VEXDREN-2710 file (C-alpha; in Angstrom, 1 decimal):
% VEXDREN-2710
k/r/px/py/pz
1/UNK/-11.7/-40.6/-26.4
2/UNK/-13.3/-38.5/-29.1
3/UNK/-11.3/-35.5/-30.1
4/UNK/-12.9/-32.1/-29.8
5/UNK/-14.0/-30.6/-33.1
6/UNK/-12.6/-27.3/-34.4
7/UNK/-14.1/-25.1/-37.1
8/UNK/-11.2/-23.3/-38.9
9/UNK/-12.2/-20.4/-41.1
10/UNK/-9.1/-20.3/-43.4
11/UNK/-6.2/-22.6/-44.4
12/UNK/-3.0/-22.6/-42.3
13/UNK/0.6/-23.5/-43.1
14/UNK/0.9/-27.3/-43.4
15/UNK/2.9/-27.8/-40.1
16/UNK/0.3/-25.9/-38.1
17/UNK/-2.6/-27.8/-39.7
18/UNK/-0.8/-31.0/-38.9
19/UNK/-0.4/-30.0/-35.2
20/UNK/-4.0/-29.1/-35.0
21/UNK/-5.1/-32.4/-36.5
22/UNK/-2.9/-34.4/-34.1
23/UNK/-4.9/-33.3/-31.1
24/UNK/-8.3/-32.3/-32.6
25/UNK/-10.7/-33.1/-35.4
26/UNK/-10.6/-29.9/-37.5
27/UNK/-12.9/-28.8/-40.4
28/UNK/-10.8/-26.7/-42.7
29/UNK/-12.1/-24.2/-45.2
30/UNK/-10.8/-26.2/-48.2
31/UNK/-11.4/-23.5/-50.8
32/UNK/-9.8/-20.9/-48.5
33/UNK/-12.2/-18.2/-49.5
34/UNK/-14.0/-15.7/-47.1
35/UNK/-17.0/-17.4/-45.4
36/UNK/-20.3/-15.7/-44.8
37/UNK/-21.6/-14.9/-41.4
38/UNK/-24.1/-17.7/-41.7
39/UNK/-21.4/-20.2/-42.7
40/UNK/-19.3/-19.3/-39.7
41/UNK/-22.3/-19.4/-37.4
42/UNK/-23.3/-22.8/-38.6
43/UNK/-19.7/-24.0/-38.2
44/UNK/-19.4/-22.8/-34.7
45/UNK/-22.7/-24.2/-33.7
46/UNK/-21.7/-27.7/-35.0
47/UNK/-18.2/-27.7/-33.6
48/UNK/-16.7/-27.4/-30.1
49/UNK/-14.5/-24.4/-30.9
50/UNK/-14.0/-21.8/-33.6
51/UNK/-10.6/-20.7/-34.9
52/UNK/-11.2/-17.5/-36.9
53/UNK/-8.7/-15.1/-38.4
54/UNK/-8.5/-11.3/-38.3
55/UNK/-10.3/-11.1/-41.7
56/UNK/-13.4/-12.7/-40.2
57/UNK/-16.0/-10.5/-38.5
58/UNK/-17.2/-12.6/-35.5
59/UNK/-20.6/-11.0/-34.7
60/UNK/-22.9/-11.5/-31.8
61/UNK/-25.0/-13.6/-34.1
62/UNK/-22.2/-16.0/-34.6
63/UNK/-21.4/-16.2/-30.9
64/UNK/-25.1/-16.8/-30.0
65/UNK/-25.4/-19.5/-32.6
66/UNK/-22.3/-21.2/-31.2
67/UNK/-23.6/-21.0/-27.6
68/UNK/-26.9/-22.4/-28.7
69/UNK/-25.1/-25.4/-30.3
70/UNK/-21.8/-27.1/-29.5
71/UNK/-19.6/-24.0/-29.5
72/UNK/-17.6/-23.4/-26.3
73/UNK/-14.4/-21.5/-27.2
74/UNK/-13.0/-19.0/-29.7
75/UNK/-9.3/-19.4/-30.4
76/UNK/-8.3/-16.5/-32.6
77/UNK/-5.5/-16.9/-35.2
78/UNK/-4.0/-13.5/-34.8
79/UNK/-3.3/-10.9/-32.1
80/UNK/-5.9/-8.3/-32.7
81/UNK/-9.4/-9.1/-31.6
82/UNK/-11.3/-6.0/-32.7
83/UNK/-13.1/-8.2/-35.3
84/UNK/-14.7/-10.3/-32.5
85/UNK/-17.7/-9.1/-30.5
86/UNK/-16.0/-9.6/-27.1
87/UNK/-19.0/-8.4/-25.1
88/UNK/-21.1/-11.1/-26.8
89/UNK/-18.5/-13.7/-25.9
90/UNK/-18.6/-12.6/-22.2
91/UNK/-22.4/-12.6/-22.2
92/UNK/-22.4/-16.2/-23.5
93/UNK/-19.5/-17.3/-21.2
94/UNK/-17.4/-18.2/-24.2
95/UNK/-13.6/-17.6/-23.6
96/UNK/-11.4/-16.0/-26.3
97/UNK/-7.7/-16.4/-26.9
98/UNK/-5.2/-14.9/-29.3
99/UNK/-1.6/-15.3/-30.5
100/UNK/0.6/-12.5/-29.1
101/UNK/4.4/-12.5/-29.2
102/UNK/5.1/-14.5/-32.2
103/UNK/4.3/-11.7/-34.7
104/UNK/6.7/-9.1/-33.3
105/UNK/9.7/-9.6/-35.6
106/UNK/7.8/-10.2/-38.8
107/UNK/5.7/-7.1/-38.3
108/UNK/8.7/-5.0/-37.3
109/UNK/10.4/-6.1/-40.5
110/UNK/7.5/-5.2/-42.7
111/UNK/7.5/-1.8/-41.0
112/UNK/11.1/-1.3/-42.0
113/UNK/10.3/-2.5/-45.5
114/UNK/7.7/0.3/-45.9
115/UNK/10.0/2.9/-44.4
116/UNK/12.8/2.0/-46.8
117/UNK/10.5/1.8/-49.8
118/UNK/9.1/5.2/-49.1
119/UNK/12.5/6.8/-48.2
120/UNK/14.2/5.4/-51.4
121/UNK/11.2/5.6/-53.7
122/UNK/11.6/1.9/-54.5
123/UNK/8.0/1.4/-55.6
124/UNK/8.2/4.3/-58.1
125/UNK/11.5/3.0/-59.4
126/UNK/10.3/-0.6/-59.9
127/UNK/7.1/0.7/-61.7
128/UNK/9.2/2.9/-64.0
129/UNK/11.7/0.1/-64.8
130/UNK/9.0/-2.5/-65.5
131/UNK/7.1/0.0/-67.6
132/UNK/10.0/0.5/-69.9
133/UNK/10.4/4.1/-68.9
134/UNK/13.8/4.1/-67.3
135/UNK/16.1/6.4/-69.3
136/UNK/19.3/5.4/-67.4
137/UNK/21.2/6.8/-64.4
138/UNK/21.3/10.5/-63.8
139/UNK/22.2/12.5/-60.8
140/UNK/18.8/13.9/-60.0
141/UNK/16.7/10.8/-60.8
142/UNK/14.3/9.5/-58.1
143/UNK/16.2/11.1/-55.3
144/UNK/14.9/9.9/-51.9
145/UNK/16.0/10.3/-48.3
146/UNK/18.3/8.5/-45.9
147/UNK/16.8/7.0/-42.7
148/UNK/20.1/7.6/-40.9
149/UNK/19.9/10.5/-38.5
150/UNK/16.2/11.0/-38.8
151/UNK/13.6/11.0/-36.0
152/UNK/11.2/8.1/-35.7
153/UNK/7.9/8.7/-33.9
154/UNK/6.1/5.6/-32.5
155/UNK/2.5/5.6/-31.6
156/UNK/2.0/2.6/-29.3
157/UNK/5.2/1.4/-27.6
158/UNK/4.4/-2.3/-27.1
159/UNK/6.4/-5.3/-28.2
160/UNK/6.2/-4.4/-31.9
161/UNK/6.8/-0.6/-31.4
162/UNK/9.9/-1.4/-29.3
163/UNK/11.2/-3.8/-31.9
164/UNK/10.8/-1.2/-34.6
165/UNK/12.4/1.5/-32.4
166/UNK/15.4/-0.7/-31.7
167/UNK/15.9/-1.6/-35.4
168/UNK/15.8/2.1/-36.3
169/UNK/18.0/3.4/-33.4
170/UNK/20.6/0.6/-33.4
171/UNK/20.6/-0.1/-37.1
172/UNK/20.1/3.4/-38.6
173/UNK/21.2/5.7/-35.8
174/UNK/17.7/7.3/-35.7
175/UNK/16.4/9.3/-32.7
176/UNK/13.2/7.9/-31.2
177/UNK/10.2/9.7/-29.7
178/UNK/7.0/7.9/-28.8
179/UNK/3.5/8.2/-27.4
180/UNK/2.0/5.5/-25.2
181/UNK/-0.9/5.7/-22.8
182/UNK/1.0/4.1/-19.9
183/UNK/4.6/5.0/-18.9
184/UNK/7.3/3.0/-20.6
185/UNK/10.6/2.8/-18.8
186/UNK/12.6/0.0/-20.5
187/UNK/13.9/1.9/-23.6
188/UNK/16.9/3.6/-22.0
189/UNK/19.2/1.6/-24.2
190/UNK/18.0/3.6/-27.3
191/UNK/17.4/6.9/-25.4
192/UNK/13.8/6.9/-26.6
193/UNK/11.8/9.9/-25.3
194/UNK/8.2/9.5/-24.2
195/UNK/6.0/12.4/-25.2
196/UNK/2.7/13.7/-23.9
197/UNK/0.5/13.3/-27.0
198/UNK/0.1/11.9/-30.5
199/UNK/0.3/15.5/-31.9
200/UNK/3.6/16.1/-30.0
201/UNK/5.1/13.0/-31.6
202/UNK/3.8/14.0/-35.0
203/UNK/5.4/17.4/-34.7
204/UNK/8.8/16.0/-33.7
205/UNK/9.1/13.1/-36.1
206/UNK/10.3/12.6/-39.7
207/UNK/8.6/9.2/-39.7
208/UNK/5.5/8.3/-37.7
209/UNK/4.9/4.6/-37.3
210/UNK/1.6/3.2/-35.8
211/UNK/1.8/0.2/-33.5
212/UNK/-1.3/0.6/-31.3
213/UNK/-4.1/-2.0/-31.0
214/UNK/-7.4/-1.1/-32.6
215/UNK/-10.0/-0.2/-29.9
216/UNK/-12.6/2.6/-29.4
217/UNK/-9.8/4.6/-27.7
218/UNK/-7.5/4.4/-30.7
219/UNK/-10.1/4.7/-33.5
220/UNK/-8.7/7.2/-36.0
221/UNK/-6.1/8.3/-33.5
222/UNK/-4.2/9.6/-36.6
223/UNK/-6.7/12.3/-37.5
224/UNK/-6.6/15.7/-39.2
225/UNK/-4.9/17.4/-36.2
226/UNK/-2.2/14.8/-36.2
227/UNK/-1.5/15.1/-39.9
228/UNK/-1.5/18.9/-39.6
229/UNK/1.2/18.6/-37.0
230/UNK/3.5/16.6/-39.2
231/UNK/6.3/18.4/-41.1
232/UNK/5.5/18.6/-44.8
233/UNK/8.2/16.0/-45.7
234/UNK/7.3/13.6/-42.9
235/UNK/5.7/10.2/-43.7
236/UNK/3.2/7.9/-41.9
237/UNK/3.6/4.1/-41.7
238/UNK/0.8/1.8/-40.6
239/UNK/1.2/-1.9/-39.8
240/UNK/-1.3/-1.9/-36.9
241/UNK/-4.9/-1.8/-38.0
242/UNK/-6.7/0.3/-40.6
243/UNK/-9.1/1.8/-38.1
244/UNK/-6.4/3.8/-36.3
245/UNK/-6.1/6.2/-39.3
246/UNK/-8.7/8.6/-40.5
247/UNK/-8.3/7.7/-44.2
248/UNK/-10.2/10.8/-45.4
249/UNK/-7.8/13.0/-43.5
250/UNK/-4.8/11.0/-44.8
251/UNK/-5.9/11.4/-48.4
252/UNK/-6.5/15.1/-48.0
253/UNK/-3.0/15.5/-46.5
254/UNK/-1.3/13.5/-49.3
255/UNK/-3.1/15.3/-52.1
256/UNK/-2.4/18.7/-50.5
257/UNK/1.3/17.8/-50.1
258/UNK/1.1/18.6/-46.4
259/UNK/2.9/15.3/-45.6
260/UNK/5.5/13.5/-47.6
261/UNK/4.0/10.1/-48.0
262/UNK/2.3/7.0/-46.5
263/UNK/3.3/3.4/-46.3
264/UNK/0.3/1.2/-45.5
265/UNK/-0.1/-2.5/-44.8
266/UNK/-3.6/-2.3/-43.4
267/UNK/-6.7/-0.5/-44.3
268/UNK/-10.2/0.3/-43.1
269/UNK/-12.7/-2.2/-44.5
270/UNK/-10.0/-4.3/-46.1
271/UNK/-9.9/-6.0/-48.5
272/UNK/-12.0/-3.2/-50.0
273/UNK/-9.7/-0.3/-50.3
274/UNK/-10.7/3.3/-50.4
275/UNK/-10.2/4.2/-54.1
276/UNK/-8.9/7.7/-53.1
277/UNK/-6.0/6.0/-51.3
278/UNK/-5.1/4.0/-54.5
279/UNK/-4.8/7.2/-56.4
280/UNK/-3.1/9.4/-53.8
281/UNK/0.5/10.4/-54.4
282/UNK/3.6/9.2/-52.6
283/UNK/2.3/5.9/-51.2
284/UNK/3.5/2.3/-50.8
285/UNK/0.6/-0.1/-50.3
286/UNK/0.9/-3.7/-49.2
287/UNK/-1.9/-6.4/-48.8
288/UNK/-1.6/-6.9/-45.0
289/UNK/1.7/-8.8/-45.1
290/UNK/2.8/-7.9/-41.5
291/UNK/2.9/-11.5/-40.2
292/UNK/3.3/-13.2/-43.6
293/UNK/6.4/-15.3/-43.1
294/UNK/6.2/-19.1/-43.0
295/UNK/7.8/-19.1/-39.6
296/UNK/5.4/-16.6/-38.1
297/UNK/2.2/-17.9/-39.6
298/UNK/3.2/-21.4/-38.4
299/UNK/3.9/-20.2/-34.9
300/UNK/0.5/-18.5/-34.9
301/UNK/-1.2/-21.8/-35.6
302/UNK/0.8/-23.5/-32.9
303/UNK/-0.2/-20.8/-30.5
304/UNK/-3.9/-21.6/-31.4
305/UNK/-3.2/-25.3/-30.8
306/UNK/-1.7/-24.5/-27.4
307/UNK/-4.7/-22.5/-26.3
308/UNK/-7.1/-25.1/-27.5
309/UNK/-5.2/-27.9/-25.7
310/UNK/-5.3/-25.8/-22.5
311/UNK/-9.0/-25.1/-22.8
312/UNK/-10.1/-28.7/-23.4
313/UNK/-7.8/-29.9/-20.6
314/UNK/-9.6/-27.4/-18.2
315/UNK/-6.3/-25.6/-17.7
316/UNK/-5.6/-21.8/-17.8
317/UNK/-5.4/-20.4/-21.3
318/UNK/-1.9/-19.6/-22.6
319/UNK/-3.1/-16.3/-24.1
320/UNK/-6.5/-15.3/-22.6
321/UNK/-8.4/-12.3/-24.0
322/UNK/-11.6/-12.9/-22.0
END
């Protein structure tokens, strides 16, 4: 029997590509460069399924082109689906899946990386050393702050938020407060306290870490009011999505010294970064490395394969979005 065809917008780790090729006939983006809307639309129309990534904007135009051709299913390589026009998929009766669960530890780890780099001024220190400007050890040189004993504020207490909270509470003895739209009652082991609003969390925390999905409800949830509530030495960490921060308000707070710093792995409009963020003080900036471990990126590909196999076997999706 002929294998279903899959249009894959970017290259995957070798083991994940091998698993996909075992069950399907994939077309890979051999040059691994961003594709245009028309290229993705043509690919979906000429294949049975589309496997995009979070860096692809899957518009209604792409969905309609797929539905008018061979396209039947969108198997997203990633958890977030704010880059996909879900309403267009529903209108065209095209199901969508994603890859939750397997990114939790890797994203929690990169969150801790940003926290530690900011707290210990590691980025500044490396730049100084590589630039030949280090004058040697001295008692007041690049003094940072300890994480131990500080208060962590989490916005979005899902799988990743809880993983970060436990790393901080159990590994560094930090207090944890959090905001979540629904009640969370499985964090008694770390004595995490749920608060009524984002502003309440910002006012109470030394470090605010964002772990909410990008949606109309969370768009720029970290806004001027939230930054104004933060203590002047508190820092913001974002490993969620760029759209959850009002970047103009963030830049204003950093330049005014009204917050202590920012560690960002995601940005609005990435890979095009707001130049004001690049020049703002007290920042650590990473190129969306949250899930970038071999183990995690392979597991993401295998999740896509599992969802594709379920769809083409007319079985329930493993990870349905719509």
